[in-house]
CHARMM-style PDB file with segment names, atoms N, HN, CA, C and O in Angstrom:
ATOM      1  N   MET     1       4.100   4.668  -9.941  1.00  0.00      PROA
ATOM      2  CA  MET     1       3.965   4.843 -11.373  1.00  0.00      PROA
ATOM      3  C   MET     1       5.280   4.435 -12.036  1.00  0.00      PROA
ATOM      4  O   MET     1       6.362   4.789 -11.566  1.00  0.00      PROA
ATOM      5  N   SER     2       5.175   3.715 -13.093  1.00  0.00      PROA
ATOM      6  HN  SER     2       4.296   3.428 -13.474  1.00  0.00      PROA
ATOM      7  CA  SER     2       6.353   3.233 -13.795  1.00  0.00      PROA
ATOM      8  C   SER     2       6.986   4.355 -14.615  1.00  0.00      PROA
ATOM      9  O   SER     2       6.284   5.176 -15.205  1.00  0.00      PROA
ATOM     10  N   SER     3       8.297   4.381 -14.646  1.00  0.00      PROA
ATOM     11  HN  SER     3       8.867   3.714 -14.166  1.00  0.00      PROA
ATOM     12  CA  SER     3       8.986   5.389 -15.452  1.00  0.00      PROA
ATOM     13  C   SER     3       8.931   5.027 -16.933  1.00  0.00      PROA
ATOM     14  O   SER     3       9.367   5.813 -17.774  1.00  0.00      PROA
ATOM     15  N   LEU     4       8.401   3.852 -17.263  1.00  0.00      PROA
ATOM     16  HN  LEU     4       8.047   3.213 -16.580  1.00  0.00      PROA
ATOM     17  CA  LEU     4       8.291   3.429 -18.658  1.00  0.00      PROA
ATOM     18  C   LEU     4       7.066   4.005 -19.344  1.00  0.00      PROA
ATOM     19  O   LEU     4       6.959   3.947 -20.569  1.00  0.00      PROA
ATOM     20  N   LEU     5       6.137   4.561 -18.571  1.00  0.00      PROA
ATOM     21  HN  LEU     5       6.224   4.608 -17.576  1.00  0.00      PROA
ATOM     22  CA  LEU     5       4.936   5.138 -19.164  1.00  0.00      PROA
ATOM     23  C   LEU     5       5.269   6.468 -19.823  1.00  0.00      PROA
ATOM     24  O   LEU     5       5.994   7.281 -19.250  1.00  0.00      PROA
ATOM     25  N   PRO     6       4.747   6.696 -21.017  1.00  0.00      PROA
ATOM     26  CA  PRO     6       5.041   7.967 -21.707  1.00  0.00      PROA
ATOM     27  C   PRO     6       4.249   9.118 -21.073  1.00  0.00      PROA
ATOM     28  O   PRO     6       3.190   8.909 -20.482  1.00  0.00      PROA
ATOM     29  N   PHE     7       4.781  10.324 -21.208  1.00  0.00      PROA
ATOM     30  HN  PHE     7       5.642  10.493 -21.688  1.00  0.00      PROA
ATOM     31  CA  PHE     7       4.060  11.501 -20.753  1.00  0.00      PROA
ATOM     32  C   PHE     7       2.901  11.752 -21.700  1.00  0.00      PROA
ATOM     33  O   PHE     7       3.023  11.550 -22.908  1.00  0.00      PROA
ATOM     34  N   ILE     8       1.791  12.189 -21.158  1.00  0.00      PROA
ATOM     35  HN  ILE     8       1.692  12.353 -20.176  1.00  0.00      PROA
ATOM     36  CA  ILE     8       0.616  12.497 -21.964  1.00  0.00      PROA
ATOM     37  C   ILE     8       0.440  14.011 -21.942  1.00  0.00      PROA
ATOM     38  O   ILE     8       0.221  14.589 -20.878  1.00  0.00      PROA
ATOM     39  N   PRO     9       0.531  14.659 -23.100  1.00  0.00      PROA
ATOM     40  CA  PRO     9       0.372  16.116 -23.114  1.00  0.00      PROA
ATOM     41  C   PRO     9      -1.080  16.507 -22.813  1.00  0.00      PROA
ATOM     42  O   PRO     9      -2.015  15.808 -23.202  1.00  0.00      PROA
ATOM     43  N   VAL    10      -1.249  17.615 -22.127  1.00  0.00      PROA
ATOM     44  HN  VAL    10      -0.489  18.183 -21.810  1.00  0.00      PROA
ATOM     45  CA  VAL    10      -2.581  18.122 -21.825  1.00  0.00      PROA
ATOM     46  C   VAL    10      -2.686  19.557 -22.302  1.00  0.00      PROA
ATOM     47  O   VAL    10      -1.685  20.259 -22.449  1.00  0.00      PROA
ATOM     48  N   ARG    11      -3.897  19.971 -22.537  1.00  0.00      PROA
ATOM     49  HN  ARG    11      -4.710  19.401 -22.418  1.00  0.00      PROA
ATOM     50  CA  ARG    11      -4.141  21.350 -22.940  1.00  0.00      PROA
ATOM     51  C   ARG    11      -4.702  22.112 -21.752  1.00  0.00      PROA
ATOM     52  O   ARG    11      -5.582  21.618 -21.047  1.00  0.00      PROA
ATOM     53  N   VAL    12      -4.198  23.301 -21.533  1.00  0.00      PROA
ATOM     54  HN  VAL    12      -3.483  23.702 -22.106  1.00  0.00      PROA
ATOM     55  CA  VAL    12      -4.647  24.136 -20.433  1.00  0.00      PROA
ATOM     56  C   VAL    12      -5.272  25.388 -21.008  1.00  0.00      PROA
ATOM     57  O   VAL    12      -4.658  26.091 -21.811  1.00  0.00      PROA
ATOM     58  N   ASN    13      -6.497  25.662 -20.592  1.00  0.00      PROA
ATOM     59  HN  ASN    13      -6.995  25.090 -19.940  1.00  0.00      PROA
ATOM     60  CA  ASN    13      -7.181  26.870 -21.028  1.00  0.00      PROA
ATOM     61  C   ASN    13      -6.860  27.970 -20.015  1.00  0.00      PROA
ATOM     62  O   ASN    13      -7.417  27.988 -18.917  1.00  0.00      PROA
ATOM     63  N   THR    14      -5.980  28.868 -20.378  1.00  0.00      PROA
ATOM     64  HN  THR    14      -5.528  28.853 -21.269  1.00  0.00      PROA
ATOM     65  CA  THR    14      -5.572  29.930 -19.452  1.00  0.00      PROA
ATOM     66  C   THR    14      -6.649  30.999 -19.283  1.00  0.00      PROA
ATOM     67  O   THR    14      -6.583  31.803 -18.354  1.00  0.00      PROA
ATOM     68  N   GLU    15      -7.630  31.011 -20.167  1.00  0.00      PROA
ATOM     69  HN  GLU    15      -7.683  30.357 -20.922  1.00  0.00      PROA
ATOM     70  CA  GLU    15      -8.716  31.986 -20.075  1.00  0.00      PROA
ATOM     71  C   GLU    15      -9.773  31.549 -19.067  1.00  0.00      PROA
ATOM     72  O   GLU    15     -10.425  32.391 -18.450  1.00  0.00      PROA
ATOM     73  N   LYS    16      -9.949  30.235 -18.897  1.00  0.00      PROA
ATOM     74  HN  LYS    16      -9.419  29.551 -19.398  1.00  0.00      PROA
ATOM     75  CA  LYS    16     -10.962  29.715 -17.979  1.00  0.00      PROA
ATOM     76  C   LYS    16     -10.257  28.832 -16.959  1.00  0.00      PROA
ATOM     77  O   LYS    16     -10.044  27.641 -17.185  1.00  0.00      PROA
ATOM     78  N   GLN    17      -9.904  29.434 -15.844  1.00  0.00      PROA
ATOM     79  HN  GLN    17     -10.077  30.402 -15.661  1.00  0.00      PROA
ATOM     80  CA  GLN    17      -9.157  28.712 -14.831  1.00  0.00      PROA
ATOM     81  C   GLN    17     -10.085  27.844 -13.979  1.00  0.00      PROA
ATOM     82  O   GLN    17     -11.259  28.163 -13.794  1.00  0.00      PROA
ATOM     83  N   VAL    18      -9.547  26.768 -13.477  1.00  0.00      PROA
ATOM     84  HN  VAL    18      -8.593  26.509 -13.627  1.00  0.00      PROA
ATOM     85  CA  VAL    18     -10.290  25.878 -12.600  1.00  0.00      PROA
ATOM     86  C   VAL    18     -10.085  26.347 -11.172  1.00  0.00      PROA
ATOM     87  O   VAL    18      -8.953  26.428 -10.694  1.00  0.00      PROA
ATOM     88  N   TRP    19     -11.173  26.654 -10.495  1.00  0.00      PROA
ATOM     89  HN  TRP    19     -12.092  26.589 -10.883  1.00  0.00      PROA
ATOM     90  CA  TRP    19     -11.087  27.121  -9.119  1.00  0.00      PROA
ATOM     91  C   TRP    19     -12.316  26.627  -8.385  1.00  0.00      PROA
ATOM     92  O   TRP    19     -13.419  27.111  -8.639  1.00  0.00      PROA
ATOM     93  N   ILE    20     -12.153  25.675  -7.484  1.00  0.00      PROA
ATOM     94  HN  ILE    20     -11.257  25.282  -7.278  1.00  0.00      PROA
ATOM     95  CA  ILE    20     -13.301  25.080  -6.811  1.00  0.00      PROA
ATOM     96  C   ILE    20     -13.547  25.645  -5.421  1.00  0.00      PROA
ATOM     97  O   ILE    20     -14.524  25.266  -4.776  1.00  0.00      PROA
ATOM     98  N   TRP    21     -12.692  26.538  -4.939  1.00  0.00      PROA
ATOM     99  HN  TRP    21     -11.898  26.847  -5.463  1.00  0.00      PROA
ATOM    100  CA  TRP    21     -12.823  27.009  -3.574  1.00  0.00      PROA
ATOM    101  C   TRP    21     -14.186  27.622  -3.290  1.00  0.00      PROA
ATOM    102  O   TRP    21     -14.755  27.369  -2.228  1.00  0.00      PROA
ATOM    103  N   ASP    22     -14.733  28.426  -4.213  1.00  0.00      PROA
ATOM    104  HN  ASP    22     -14.271  28.632  -5.076  1.00  0.00      PROA
ATOM    105  CA  ASP    22     -16.028  29.065  -3.985  1.00  0.00      PROA
ATOM    106  C   ASP    22     -17.118  28.019  -3.785  1.00  0.00      PROA
ATOM    107  O   ASP    22     -17.965  28.164  -2.903  1.00  0.00      PROA
ATOM    108  N   THR    23     -17.102  26.969  -4.595  1.00  0.00      PROA
ATOM    109  HN  THR    23     -16.414  26.851  -5.311  1.00  0.00      PROA
ATOM    110  CA  THR    23     -18.093  25.900  -4.463  1.00  0.00      PROA
ATOM    111  C   THR    23     -17.900  25.153  -3.156  1.00  0.00      PROA
ATOM    112  O   THR    23     -18.872  24.847  -2.465  1.00  0.00      PROA
ATOM    113  N   LEU    24     -16.671  24.861  -2.816  1.00  0.00      PROA
ATOM    114  HN  LEU    24     -15.881  25.109  -3.378  1.00  0.00      PROA
ATOM    115  CA  LEU    24     -16.379  24.151  -1.577  1.00  0.00      PROA
ATOM    116  C   LEU    24     -16.760  24.987  -0.366  1.00  0.00      PROA
ATOM    117  O   LEU    24     -17.339  24.471   0.590  1.00  0.00      PROA
ATOM    118  N   ARG    25     -16.443  26.261  -0.400  1.00  0.00      PROA
ATOM    119  HN  ARG    25     -15.973  26.681  -1.177  1.00  0.00      PROA
ATOM    120  CA  ARG    25     -16.751  27.151   0.723  1.00  0.00      PROA
ATOM    121  C   ARG    25     -18.259  27.197   0.979  1.00  0.00      PROA
ATOM    122  O   ARG    25     -18.691  27.256   2.130  1.00  0.00      PROA
ATOM    123  N   GLN    26     -19.059  27.172  -0.087  1.00  0.00      PROA
ATOM    124  HN  GLN    26     -18.708  27.125  -1.022  1.00  0.00      PROA
ATOM    125  CA  GLN    26     -20.512  27.195   0.071  1.00  0.00      PROA
ATOM    126  C   GLN    26     -21.021  25.900   0.700  1.00  0.00      PROA
ATOM    127  O   GLN    26     -22.032  25.909   1.402  1.00  0.00      PROA
ATOM    128  N   ALA    27     -20.333  24.794   0.457  1.00  0.00      PROA
ATOM    129  HN  ALA    27     -19.512  24.786  -0.114  1.00  0.00      PROA
ATOM    130  CA  ALA    27     -20.789  23.493   0.946  1.00  0.00      PROA
ATOM    131  C   ALA    27     -20.270  23.151   2.334  1.00  0.00      PROA
ATOM    132  O   ALA    27     -20.763  22.204   2.947  1.00  0.00      PROA
ATOM    133  N   LEU    28     -19.296  23.887   2.848  1.00  0.00      PROA
ATOM    134  HN  LEU    28     -18.896  24.656   2.350  1.00  0.00      PROA
ATOM    135  CA  LEU    28     -18.667  23.531   4.122  1.00  0.00      PROA
ATOM    136  C   LEU    28     -19.641  23.422   5.284  1.00  0.00      PROA
ATOM    137  O   LEU    28     -19.516  22.509   6.101  1.00  0.00      PROA
ATOM    138  N   ASP    29     -20.583  24.303   5.378  1.00  0.00      PROA
ATOM    139  HN  ASP    29     -20.685  25.044   4.714  1.00  0.00      PROA
ATOM    140  CA  ASP    29     -21.501  24.313   6.510  1.00  0.00      PROA
ATOM    141  C   ASP    29     -22.861  23.708   6.181  1.00  0.00      PROA
ATOM    142  O   ASP    29     -23.862  24.027   6.821  1.00  0.00      PROA
ATOM    143  N   THR    30     -22.888  22.846   5.195  1.00  0.00      PROA
ATOM    144  HN  THR    30     -22.075  22.586   4.675  1.00  0.00      PROA
ATOM    145  CA  THR    30     -24.121  22.137   4.844  1.00  0.00      PROA
ATOM    146  C   THR    30     -23.869  20.644   5.006  1.00  0.00      PROA
ATOM    147  O   THR    30     -22.769  20.226   5.370  1.00  0.00      PROA
ATOM    148  N   ASP    31     -24.875  19.861   4.739  1.00  0.00      PROA
ATOM    149  HN  ASP    31     -25.768  20.200   4.443  1.00  0.00      PROA
ATOM    150  CA  ASP    31     -24.721  18.406   4.787  1.00  0.00      PROA
ATOM    151  C   ASP    31     -24.273  17.838   3.446  1.00  0.00      PROA
ATOM    152  O   ASP    31     -24.322  16.624   3.248  1.00  0.00      PROA
ATOM    153  N   GLU    32     -23.836  18.698   2.516  1.00  0.00      PROA
ATOM    154  HN  GLU    32     -23.797  19.684   2.677  1.00  0.00      PROA
ATOM    155  CA  GLU    32     -23.418  18.241   1.195  1.00  0.00      PROA
ATOM    156  C   GLU    32     -22.094  17.487   1.230  1.00  0.00      PROA
ATOM    157  O   GLU    32     -21.893  16.558   0.448  1.00  0.00      PROA
ATOM    158  N   LEU    33     -21.183  17.877   2.136  1.00  0.00      PROA
ATOM    159  HN  LEU    33     -21.346  18.632   2.771  1.00  0.00      PROA
ATOM    160  CA  LEU    33     -19.901  17.190   2.230  1.00  0.00      PROA
ATOM    161  C   LEU    33     -20.055  15.952   3.089  1.00  0.00      PROA
ATOM    162  O   LEU    33     -20.709  15.985   4.132  1.00  0.00      PROA
ATOM    163  N   VAL    34     -19.448  14.856   2.644  1.00  0.00      PROA
ATOM    164  HN  VAL    34     -18.918  14.830   1.797  1.00  0.00      PROA
ATOM    165  CA  VAL    34     -19.531  13.597   3.365  1.00  0.00      PROA
ATOM    166  C   VAL    34     -18.134  13.218   3.821  1.00  0.00      PROA
ATOM    167  O   VAL    34     -17.199  13.182   3.022  1.00  0.00      PROA
ATOM    168  N   TYR    35     -17.996  12.937   5.106  1.00  0.00      PROA
ATOM    169  HN  TYR    35     -18.756  12.966   5.756  1.00  0.00      PROA
ATOM    170  CA  TYR    35     -16.719  12.543   5.683  1.00  0.00      PROA
ATOM    171  C   TYR    35     -16.732  11.045   5.951  1.00  0.00      PROA
ATOM    172  O   TYR    35     -17.732  10.497   6.414  1.00  0.00      PROA
ATOM    173  N   PHE    36     -15.625  10.396   5.660  1.00  0.00      PROA
ATOM    174  HN  PHE    36     -14.813  10.842   5.283  1.00  0.00      PROA
ATOM    175  CA  PHE    36     -15.444   8.961   5.871  1.00  0.00      PROA
ATOM    176  C   PHE    36     -16.518   8.116   5.178  1.00  0.00      PROA
ATOM    177  O   PHE    36     -17.136   7.269   5.823  1.00  0.00      PROA
ATOM    178  N   PRO    37     -16.753   8.330   3.871  1.00  0.00      PROA
ATOM    179  CA  PRO    37     -17.756   7.502   3.189  1.00  0.00      PROA
ATOM    180  C   PRO    37     -17.277   6.057   3.106  1.00  0.00      PROA
ATOM    181  O   PRO    37     -16.083   5.800   2.953  1.00  0.00      PROA
ATOM    182  N   GLN    38     -18.205   5.122   3.207  1.00  0.00      PROA
ATOM    183  HN  GLN    38     -19.176   5.331   3.331  1.00  0.00      PROA
ATOM    184  CA  GLN    38     -17.875   3.716   3.075  1.00  0.00      PROA
ATOM    185  C   GLN    38     -17.989   3.265   1.625  1.00  0.00      PROA
ATOM    186  O   GLN    38     -17.430   2.237   1.242  1.00  0.00      PROA
ATOM    187  N   GLU    39     -18.710   4.031   0.828  1.00  0.00      PROA
ATOM    188  HN  GLU    39     -19.164   4.866   1.139  1.00  0.00      PROA
ATOM    189  CA  GLU    39     -18.781   3.783  -0.611  1.00  0.00      PROA
ATOM    190  C   GLU    39     -19.163   5.081  -1.304  1.00  0.00      PROA
ATOM    191  O   GLU    39     -19.726   5.984  -0.685  1.00  0.00      PROA
ATOM    192  N   TYR    40     -18.858   5.169  -2.570  1.00  0.00      PROA
ATOM    193  HN  TYR    40     -18.400   4.436  -3.073  1.00  0.00      PROA
ATOM    194  CA  TYR    40     -19.146   6.378  -3.337  1.00  0.00      PROA
ATOM    195  C   TYR    40     -20.450   6.187  -4.097  1.00  0.00      PROA
ATOM    196  O   TYR    40     -20.450   5.871  -5.287  1.00  0.00      PROA
ATOM    197  N   SER    41     -21.553   6.383  -3.398  1.00  0.00      PROA
ATOM    198  HN  SER    41     -21.552   6.639  -2.431  1.00  0.00      PROA
ATOM    199  CA  SER    41     -22.889   6.296  -3.978  1.00  0.00      PROA
ATOM    200  C   SER    41     -23.816   7.158  -3.130  1.00  0.00      PROA
ATOM    201  O   SER    41     -23.375   7.783  -2.165  1.00  0.00      PROA
ATOM    202  N   SER    42     -25.096   7.194  -3.486  1.00  0.00      PROA
ATOM    203  HN  SER    42     -25.454   6.686  -4.270  1.00  0.00      PROA
ATOM    204  CA  SER    42     -26.032   7.968  -2.677  1.00  0.00      PROA
ATOM    205  C   SER    42     -26.227   7.340  -1.300  1.00  0.00      PROA
ATOM    206  O   SER    42     -26.681   8.009  -0.372  1.00  0.00      PROA
ATOM    207  N   ASN    43     -25.888   6.062  -1.161  1.00  0.00      PROA
ATOM    208  HN  ASN    43     -25.519   5.518  -1.915  1.00  0.00      PROA
ATOM    209  CA  ASN    43     -25.949   5.372   0.130  1.00  0.00      PROA
ATOM    210  C   ASN    43     -24.530   5.252   0.679  1.00  0.00      PROA
ATOM    211  O   ASN    43     -24.047   4.142   0.903  1.00  0.00      PROA
ATOM    212  N   HSD    44     -23.863   6.373   0.897  1.00  0.00      PROA
ATOM    213  HN  HSD    44     -24.256   7.274   0.715  1.00  0.00      PROA
ATOM    214  CA  HSD    44     -22.445   6.412   1.250  1.00  0.00      PROA
ATOM    215  C   HSD    44     -22.157   5.931   2.669  1.00  0.00      PROA
ATOM    216  O   HSD    44     -21.043   5.490   2.951  1.00  0.00      PROA
ATOM    217  N   ARG    45     -23.135   6.008   3.561  1.00  0.00      PROA
ATOM    218  HN  ARG    45     -24.040   6.367   3.331  1.00  0.00      PROA
ATOM    219  CA  ARG    45     -22.972   5.632   4.966  1.00  0.00      PROA
ATOM    220  C   ARG    45     -21.839   6.408   5.635  1.00  0.00      PROA
ATOM    221  O   ARG    45     -21.208   5.916   6.571  1.00  0.00      PROA
ATOM    222  N   GLY    46     -21.589   7.620   5.150  1.00  0.00      PROA
ATOM    223  HN  GLY    46     -22.102   8.019   4.390  1.00  0.00      PROA
ATOM    224  CA  GLY    46     -20.574   8.485   5.753  1.00  0.00      PROA
ATOM    225  C   GLY    46     -21.193   9.368   6.808  1.00  0.00      PROA
ATOM    226  O   GLY    46     -22.308   9.114   7.262  1.00  0.00      PROA
ATOM    227  N   GLN    47     -20.478  10.400   7.198  1.00  0.00      PROA
ATOM    228  HN  GLN    47     -19.572  10.606   6.829  1.00  0.00      PROA
ATOM    229  CA  GLN    47     -20.937  11.303   8.246  1.00  0.00      PROA
ATOM    230  C   GLN    47     -20.923  12.741   7.761  1.00  0.00      PROA
ATOM    231  O   GLN    47     -20.134  13.115   6.893  1.00  0.00      PROA
ATOM    232  N   THR    48     -21.808  13.539   8.336  1.00  0.00      PROA
ATOM    233  HN  THR    48     -22.449  13.235   9.042  1.00  0.00      PROA
ATOM    234  CA  THR    48     -21.810  14.964   8.041  1.00  0.00      PROA
ATOM    235  C   THR    48     -20.756  15.641   8.918  1.00  0.00      PROA
ATOM    236  O   THR    48     -20.207  15.019   9.827  1.00  0.00      PROA
ATOM    237  N   LYS    49     -20.481  16.900   8.646  1.00  0.00      PROA
ATOM    238  HN  LYS    49     -20.927  17.406   7.908  1.00  0.00      PROA
ATOM    239  CA  LYS    49     -19.505  17.646   9.439  1.00  0.00      PROA
ATOM    240  C   LYS    49     -19.932  17.693  10.903  1.00  0.00      PROA
ATOM    241  O   LYS    49     -19.105  17.512  11.797  1.00  0.00      PROA
ATOM    242  N   LEU    50     -21.218  17.935  11.155  1.00  0.00      PROA
ATOM    243  HN  LEU    50     -21.890  18.082  10.429  1.00  0.00      PROA
ATOM    244  CA  LEU    50     -21.714  18.009  12.523  1.00  0.00      PROA
ATOM    245  C   LEU    50     -21.556  16.670  13.245  1.00  0.00      PROA
ATOM    246  O   LEU    50     -21.214  16.638  14.427  1.00  0.00      PROA
ATOM    247  N   GLU    51     -21.803  15.574  12.543  1.00  0.00      PROA
ATOM    248  HN  GLU    51     -22.081  15.600  11.583  1.00  0.00      PROA
ATOM    249  CA  GLU    51     -21.634  14.253  13.153  1.00  0.00      PROA
ATOM    250  C   GLU    51     -20.167  13.986  13.497  1.00  0.00      PROA
ATOM    251  O   GLU    51     -19.867  13.427  14.551  1.00  0.00      PROA
ATOM    252  N   VAL    52     -19.261  14.384  12.611  1.00  0.00      PROA
ATOM    253  HN  VAL    52     -19.505  14.838  11.754  1.00  0.00      PROA
ATOM    254  CA  VAL    52     -17.830  14.180  12.858  1.00  0.00      PROA
ATOM    255  C   VAL    52     -17.364  15.008  14.049  1.00  0.00      PROA
ATOM    256  O   VAL    52     -16.661  14.503  14.925  1.00  0.00      PROA
ATOM    257  N   VAL    53     -17.756  16.283  14.081  1.00  0.00      PROA
ATOM    258  HN  VAL    53     -18.327  16.693  13.370  1.00  0.00      PROA
ATOM    259  CA  VAL    53     -17.323  17.184  15.152  1.00  0.00      PROA
ATOM    260  C   VAL    53     -17.823  16.697  16.510  1.00  0.00      PROA
ATOM    261  O   VAL    53     -17.130  16.854  17.515  1.00  0.00      PROA
ATOM    262  N   ASN    54     -19.002  16.115  16.549  1.00  0.00      PROA
ATOM    263  HN  ASN    54     -19.565  15.987  15.732  1.00  0.00      PROA
ATOM    264  CA  ASN    54     -19.578  15.657  17.809  1.00  0.00      PROA
ATOM    265  C   ASN    54     -19.250  14.210  18.142  1.00  0.00      PROA
ATOM    266  O   ASN    54     -19.723  13.692  19.154  1.00  0.00      PROA
ATOM    267  N   ASN    55     -18.458  13.556  17.322  1.00  0.00      PROA
ATOM    268  HN  ASN    55     -18.074  13.977  16.500  1.00  0.00      PROA
ATOM    269  CA  ASN    55     -18.077  12.165  17.564  1.00  0.00      PROA
ATOM    270  C   ASN    55     -16.802  12.156  18.418  1.00  0.00      PROA
ATOM    271  O   ASN    55     -15.734  12.541  17.943  1.00  0.00      PROA
ATOM    272  N   GLY    56     -16.913  11.725  19.653  1.00  0.00      PROA
ATOM    273  HN  GLY    56     -17.781  11.412  20.039  1.00  0.00      PROA
ATOM    274  CA  GLY    56     -15.784  11.716  20.571  1.00  0.00      PROA
ATOM    275  C   GLY    56     -14.663  10.789  20.159  1.00  0.00      PROA
ATOM    276  O   GLY    56     -13.539  10.941  20.638  1.00  0.00      PROA
ATOM    277  N   ARG    57     -14.934   9.825  19.280  1.00  0.00      PROA
ATOM    278  HN  ARG    57     -15.847   9.702  18.891  1.00  0.00      PROA
ATOM    279  CA  ARG    57     -13.878   8.932  18.802  1.00  0.00      PROA
ATOM    280  C   ARG    57     -13.016   9.612  17.743  1.00  0.00      PROA
ATOM    281  O   ARG    57     -11.888   9.186  17.499  1.00  0.00      PROA
ATOM    282  N   ILE    58     -13.534  10.664  17.114  1.00  0.00      PROA
ATOM    283  HN  ILE    58     -14.451  11.011  17.312  1.00  0.00      PROA
ATOM    284  CA  ILE    58     -12.777  11.396  16.084  1.00  0.00      PROA
ATOM    285  C   ILE    58     -12.229  12.693  16.673  1.00  0.00      PROA
ATOM    286  O   ILE    58     -11.049  13.001  16.508  1.00  0.00      PROA
ATOM    287  N   CYS    59     -13.075  13.443  17.353  1.00  0.00      PROA
ATOM    288  HN  CYS    59     -14.033  13.193  17.487  1.00  0.00      PROA
ATOM    289  CA  CYS    59     -12.691  14.724  17.949  1.00  0.00      PROA
ATOM    290  C   CYS    59     -12.884  14.634  19.455  1.00  0.00      PROA
ATOM    291  O   CYS    59     -14.015  14.660  19.940  1.00  0.00      PROA
ATOM    292  N   ALA    60     -11.793  14.528  20.193  1.00  0.00      PROA
ATOM    293  HN  ALA    60     -10.874  14.506  19.799  1.00  0.00      PROA
ATOM    294  CA  ALA    60     -11.891  14.445  21.654  1.00  0.00      PROA
ATOM    295  C   ALA    60     -12.537  15.700  22.223  1.00  0.00      PROA
ATOM    296  O   ALA    60     -13.341  15.626  23.151  1.00  0.00      PROA
ATOM    297  N   VAL    61     -12.188  16.836  21.671  1.00  0.00      PROA
ATOM    298  HN  VAL    61     -11.534  16.896  20.917  1.00  0.00      PROA
ATOM    299  CA  VAL    61     -12.819  18.109  22.007  1.00  0.00      PROA
ATOM    300  C   VAL    61     -13.579  18.517  20.756  1.00  0.00      PROA
ATOM    301  O   VAL    61     -12.977  18.610  19.687  1.00  0.00      PROA
ATOM    302  N   PRO    62     -14.895  18.764  20.852  1.00  0.00      PROA
ATOM    303  CA  PRO    62     -15.674  19.068  19.644  1.00  0.00      PROA
ATOM    304  C   PRO    62     -15.012  20.118  18.752  1.00  0.00      PROA
ATOM    305  O   PRO    62     -14.735  21.236  19.188  1.00  0.00      PROA
ATOM    306  N   GLY    63     -14.768  19.746  17.519  1.00  0.00      PROA
ATOM    307  HN  GLY    63     -14.993  18.838  17.165  1.00  0.00      PROA
ATOM    308  CA  GLY    63     -14.161  20.640  16.543  1.00  0.00      PROA
ATOM    309  C   GLY    63     -12.662  20.508  16.419  1.00  0.00      PROA
ATOM    310  O   GLY    63     -12.061  21.121  15.537  1.00  0.00      PROA
ATOM    311  N   TRP    64     -12.043  19.720  17.285  1.00  0.00      PROA
ATOM    312  HN  TRP    64     -12.531  19.223  18.001  1.00  0.00      PROA
ATOM    313  CA  TRP    64     -10.588  19.573  17.255  1.00  0.00      PROA
ATOM    314  C   TRP    64     -10.216  18.109  17.098  1.00  0.00      PROA
ATOM    315  O   TRP    64     -10.706  17.248  17.829  1.00  0.00      PROA
ATOM    316  N   SER    65      -9.364  17.843  16.157  1.00  0.00      PROA
ATOM    317  HN  SER    65      -8.966  18.541  15.563  1.00  0.00      PROA
ATOM    318  CA  SER    65      -8.847  16.493  15.956  1.00  0.00      PROA
ATOM    319  C   SER    65      -7.334  16.610  15.839  1.00  0.00      PROA
ATOM    320  O   SER    65      -6.828  17.341  14.987  1.00  0.00      PROA
ATOM    321  N   VAL    66      -6.623  15.903  16.680  1.00  0.00      PROA
ATOM    322  HN  VAL    66      -7.034  15.310  17.372  1.00  0.00      PROA
ATOM    323  CA  VAL    66      -5.168  15.988  16.703  1.00  0.00      PROA
ATOM    324  C   VAL    66      -4.603  14.620  16.375  1.00  0.00      PROA
ATOM    325  O   VAL    66      -5.013  13.615  16.956  1.00  0.00      PROA
ATOM    326  N   GLY    67      -3.677  14.583  15.457  1.00  0.00      PROA
ATOM    327  HN  GLY    67      -3.345  15.400  14.985  1.00  0.00      PROA
ATOM    328  CA  GLY    67      -3.001  13.338  15.117  1.00  0.00      PROA
ATOM    329  C   GLY    67      -1.533  13.440  15.484  1.00  0.00      PROA
ATOM    330  O   GLY    67      -0.885  14.446  15.194  1.00  0.00      PROA
ATOM    331  N   LEU    68      -1.014  12.420  16.110  1.00  0.00      PROA
ATOM    332  HN  LEU    68      -1.541  11.603  16.345  1.00  0.00      PROA
ATOM    333  CA  LEU    68       0.397  12.392  16.474  1.00  0.00      PROA
ATOM    334  C   LEU    68       1.134  11.444  15.535  1.00  0.00      PROA
ATOM    335  O   LEU    68       0.669  10.337  15.265  1.00  0.00      PROA
ATOM    336  N   VAL    69       2.274  11.885  15.047  1.00  0.00      PROA
ATOM    337  HN  VAL    69       2.651  12.785  15.266  1.00  0.00      PROA
ATOM    338  CA  VAL    69       3.061  11.085  14.115  1.00  0.00      PROA
ATOM    339  C   VAL    69       4.419  10.850  14.755  1.00  0.00      PROA
ATOM    340  O   VAL    69       5.064  11.778  15.241  1.00  0.00      PROA
ATOM    341  N   GLU    70       4.835   9.604  14.746  1.00  0.00      PROA
ATOM    342  HN  GLU    70       4.311   8.849  14.351  1.00  0.00      PROA
ATOM    343  CA  GLU    70       6.113   9.247  15.336  1.00  0.00      PROA
ATOM    344  C   GLU    70       6.925   8.476  14.314  1.00  0.00      PROA
ATOM    345  O   GLU    70       6.420   7.546  13.684  1.00  0.00      PROA
ATOM    346  N   SER    71       8.169   8.855  14.149  1.00  0.00      PROA
ATOM    347  HN  SER    71       8.579   9.610  14.660  1.00  0.00      PROA
ATOM    348  CA  SER    71       9.049   8.168  13.221  1.00  0.00      PROA
ATOM    349  C   SER    71       9.483   6.856  13.831  1.00  0.00      PROA
ATOM    350  O   SER    71       9.929   6.820  14.978  1.00  0.00      PROA
ATOM    351  N   LEU    72       9.359   5.775  13.076  1.00  0.00      PROA
ATOM    352  HN  LEU    72       8.996   5.804  12.145  1.00  0.00      PROA
ATOM    353  CA  LEU    72       9.764   4.467  13.554  1.00  0.00      PROA
ATOM    354  C   LEU    72      11.219   4.147  13.159  1.00  0.00      PROA
ATOM    355  O   LEU    72      11.772   3.120  13.552  1.00  0.00      PROA
ATOM    356  N   LEU    73      11.809   5.037  12.389  1.00  0.00      PROA
ATOM    357  HN  LEU    73      11.360   5.871  12.070  1.00  0.00      PROA
ATOM    358  CA  LEU    73      13.198   4.829  11.959  1.00  0.00      PROA
ATOM    359  C   LEU    73      14.149   5.343  13.023  1.00  0.00      PROA
ATOM    360  O   LEU    73      13.948   6.421  13.582  1.00  0.00      PROA
ATOM    361  N   GLU    74      15.173   4.574  13.296  1.00  0.00      PROA
ATOM    362  HN  GLU    74      15.337   3.699  12.841  1.00  0.00      PROA
ATOM    363  CA  GLU    74      16.157   5.017  14.296  1.00  0.00      PROA
ATOM    364  C   GLU    74      17.490   5.254  13.659  1.00  0.00      PROA
ATOM    365  OT1 GLU    74      18.442   5.631  14.342  1.00  0.00      PROA
TER     366      GLU     74
END
C-alpha cells in the first residue's frame, strides 16, 4: 500500500459489535465451509472439511497437517 494514499475515516458502532465466531462455530462441522476453492462461486471445486482431513496429500495423519518453515537467510 502506498503511503501517499489518504486515511479514510470509518464509523464504528460500539453498541452492535461484529462477532462472527458463533456463525463460524456452527458451520465448522458441516459442509458449508469450503477449503481450497478454485473459484468463488457455487461451482467452487473446493473440498469439505472431511475431504481435507482424509486427503493424505494434505494431512499425512487424518486431522493433522504440519508445515515446516525454514529461513533461507544466512
